[in-house]
N, C-alpha and C positions, 0 to 999 in steps of 0.2 A: 977959136973955132972948135978945136978938139974938146974943149970943156963943155961946150953947148951940146954936142952929140952925146957925151957921157951923161950930162944932166938929163937930157930927154930920155935916154935909155933907163936911167935910174928911176925917174918919175914914172915912166910907163911900167916898169917892173913892180914898183910899189903899188900902183893903181891896180894892176892885175892881181897882186897878192891880196890886197884888201878886198877886191871883188870875190876872190876865191873863198875868203873867210865868211862870206855872206851866204854860201850855198847850204843846202840841207844836209850835205854829206858830213858836215862838221858839227851838226847838232848832237846833243847827248843821245846815246843809244836808247836810254830808258824812255825818252820822249816818243820814240817811234817803234818800240819793240812790239811784236805781235802778242796778242793775248794768249795765255796758255789754253790748250785744248782740255775739254772735260775728260775725266778718267773713263777709260773703256771698261765695260763690265767684263768680269772674268768668271769662268766656271770653276768647278771644283776639280782638284787634281786627285787622280786615283792611282795608287801605286800597286804593282804586283810583280811577282817574280818572272823574269824572262826565261824562255825555254833554253835548254843547253844549245851550244853552237852545233851546227850541222857540218859534217865533212863535205868537201866539194864533191859533186856528182851524186849525192844522196838527197832524197826528198825529205823535207822536214816533217815531223809528226806534230799533229795538233793534240791538245789535251783530250784524253779519252780515246785516242787512236792507239791501238796496240802494235801496229806494224806499219811497214811502208809498202805493202802489197798493193798493186794497182789492179782494180777490177776491170774486166773486159767490158767494152762498150757494146751494149745491146742496141743495134740499129733501130729495132721496133720501138724500144722504150725511148730512145732519143727522138724519133719522129713524133711520138705522142707528146713528149715534153715540149718540143718545138711548136707543135700545133696548139698547145694550150698555153704557150708563153704569153706574157703581157705584151701589149703593143709597144713599139719603140718609136721615139721621135728622133729625127736626124740630129737636131741641135743638141740633144742630151748626150750624143756620142762623141762630140768634138773634143779634141785634146789628146793628152797622153794617157796610155793604158799600160799596165803590166800584163804580160802574156806568159802563161805557163803551158807548155806543150812538149810532149815527148820527154818529160823529166828535166827540161831546162827552162830557164826564165829569160825573157827578152822584153823589148819595149815596142809599142805600136803607137802611131800617131795618125789621127783622123782629122781631115780638114774639109771645108766645103768648096775648095778650089776645084773647078771642073777638070775632069780627066776623061775625055770622050763622053760617054753617056753617064758616067759615074762621078764620084768625088775622089780627089787625090788622097792617098793614104800611104803609109810605109811602115817598115819595121826596122829595128836595129838590134842585131845580135841573135836573131832567130835562125835556127838551123834546118828546119824542115821546109815544107811548101810555103810556109809563112814568110820565109826569106825573100820570096819572089813577089810578095803582095805589093801592088802599086795603086790599087783603087778599091773602092768599096761603095755599096749602095744598099738600100733597104728593099726587100722583097717580101711584102706582107709583114709578118712580125719577126723576120729573120734579117740578120746582117750578112750580106754576101761579100766575100773578099775576092778580088780578081788580080791576076798577074797582068803584065804589060800587054799581052796578046788578047786580053779579055776572057781568058779561061778562069773558071771558078777555082779558087784556092782553098776556101773554107766557108762554112756556113755556121753562124752563131745565132743563138736566141737568148733573150733576157731570162735570167734565172733570179732576178730581184736583187735589190740592195747594191746597185752599181756593179753588177757582175753579168758577164755573158759567157755561155758555155756552148760547145758544139764540137765539130770535128773538121779536120782537113779533108781534102778529097782522097787522100791516102788512108784515111781512117784513124789518124792520130787524134786523141782527145785534146781539146783546146779549152782553156779557161782564161778569161780576160777580166781584169778588175782594175779599179782605180786605187 
């Protein structure tokens, strides 16, 4: 009797092993390998010299800029620039932005998630009024930033090329770019 159970177990085990050999998992890899993708086009690479490193707390200079003096913001000129700014579409503003304001740099994130009558937004690492930004919306051709109480924090307008400029309610210049 003990031999018959062992024989049945051995035969069952062999049948299972032979059935396993018949699966697709054991076929040669080359028979089912995916076809290679076509090569992606690539552009030309341009090399140039990087500007010298900037000390912490100092603003970098751009080529052709002789100093790091910051010009005073003329409210009349800014209002005229905002009035003549290109129209902005809400979907073009979504995502992450780099903010330069008050001599420091931080990040801003804009979403379409509803936040009261506006859309949710926020900043990381900002030190002035922008640190309190929780929402944003379009008003004509301006982007208006709000705090959690619905008070205006900043107004920005398109200055072209994926860039927004404006001021905080305290008068600090703001430049936002991708």
